[in-house]
N, C-alpha and C positions, 0 to 999 in steps of 0.2 A: 738214802737207804730206804728200801721198800718196807712198808709196814707189814708185819707178819700177821697171818690169819689166826684169830684166836682158836684155841682148841675147843672141842665140844664141852669139856668140863668148864673151861673159862666162860663160855657162852652161857652155860646153865647157871653158873654162879652169878653172872651179870643179870640174868633173868630173875633170879631170886632177890637180888638187890633191888631191882626195879619193882618187883612185887611188893616188897616191904615198904619202899618209898611211896608207892601208890596207895597202899593201905593206910599209911600214916596220914596222908592227905594234908601235910603241914607245909605245903609249898603253893605258890601261885598256880592258878589253873593252867596257865601257859606252859609252865614247867611240867605239870602232870601230863598234859597232852603230849609234850615232847618225849617224856619218859615212856608213855604208852606206845607212841610210834616207834621208838627205839626197840621196845620189847617185842612188838609185832614183827619188826624187821628181823630181829634175832631169831624169833620162832620160825619165821619163813625159811631163813637160811638153814636152820637145824633140820626142819622137815625135808628140805631138798637134799641136804647132805646125807641124812639117814636113808632116804629113798635110794640115793645113789649107792650107798654101802649095801643096802638090801639087794639091789640089782646085781652088784658084783658077787655077792654071796650066792645068789641063785645061779648066776652064770658059772661060777667056779664049781658048785656042787651039782649042777644039773637039775633042771626043772622037774623031771620025772620023780625024783626022790622027794620033792617038796610040794607036790600037788595038793596036799591036805592043809597047807598053810595058807590062811586067808591073807590077802593083801591088806596093808594098813589103810584105815580110812583117812582121807584127807579132807579136813574141814574147810 
């Protein structure tokens, strides 16, 4: 059976869990690095997913109506 893609809310909850674990710093450094990498991967997927949603909204609504909306900054 294929693994289901986590929802945005699930991914945000996981990011919060990772943040708390990193702040506690009560794990070996190797585990902390692995958690950091997992968090960065989740954040990247969320940015990409939200950019895709934004593009769909612009396409549906028409760009002319939303010219005053600045595009999100991508770090």
